C-alpha positions in Angstrom: 21.1 11.8 130.5 19.0 14.9 130.1 19.4 17.3 127.3 20.7 20.2 129.4 23.4 17.8 130.9 24.6 16.8 127.5 24.6 20.4 126.3 26.7 21.4 129.3 29.2 18.6 128.7 29.4 19.4 125.0 29.9 23.1 125.8 32.7 22.3 128.3 34.3 20.0 125.8 34.2 22.5 123.0 35.7 25.2 125.3 38.5 22.9 126.4 39.3 22.0 122.8 39.1 25.5 121.4 41.0 26.8 124.4 43.7 24.2 123.7 44.0 25.2 120.1 44.1 28.9 120.9 46.8 28.3 123.5 48.8 26.3 121.0 48.4 28.9 118.3 49.7 31.7 120.6 52.3 29.7 122.4 50.5 29.6 125.7 50.8 25.8 125.8 54.5 26.2 126.4 54.0 28.5 129.5 54.5 25.7 132.0 57.8 24.8 130.3 58.7 28.5 130.2 57.9 29.0 133.9 60.2 26.0 134.7 63.0 27.5 132.6 62.6 30.9 134.2 62.7 29.4 137.7 65.8 27.4 136.8 67.5 30.5 135.4 66.6 32.5 138.5 68.3 29.8 140.7 71.4 29.8 138.4 71.6 33.6 138.6 71.3 33.6 142.4 74.0 30.9 142.7 76.3 32.9 140.3 75.9 36.0 142.4 76.8 34.1 145.6 80.0 32.9 143.9 80.9 36.2 142.5 82.8 37.6 145.6 84.7 34.4 146.3 85.8 34.1 142.6 86.9 37.7 142.6 89.1 37.0 145.6 90.6 33.9 143.8 91.3 35.9 140.6 92.9 38.7 142.6 95.2 36.3 144.5 96.1 34.5 141.2 96.9 37.8 139.5 99.2 38.7 142.5 100.9 35.3 142.4 101.5 35.6 138.6 102.9 39.1 139.0 105.3 37.9 141.8 106.5 35.0 139.6 107.0 37.3 136.6 108.9 39.8 138.8 111.0 37.0 140.3 111.8 35.5 136.8 112.8 39.0 135.5 115.3 39.3 138.4 116.7 35.8 138.1 116.6 35.2 134.3 114.7 32.5 132.5 116.8 29.6 133.8 116.0 30.4 137.4 119.5 31.3 138.5 119.9 34.4 140.6 122.1 37.2 139.0 122.2 35.7 135.6 
């Protein structure tokens, strides 16, 4: 192999190694993991937003049901007998 070819390979190897060390020192080596985490969180947020309206409806219906039961129990007494 010629001298210029070796120098080119050596230069590329040094850049790769130094680049890897710099990336590690500043945390850039974790960017791929961070990107995957951000993508996962974006999906979760989108899914949560899609569920928000149906869940609000369920909570509203449950609150109405509980209010009706409490009103009924206050009319009938704790033992469930009407007029007690």
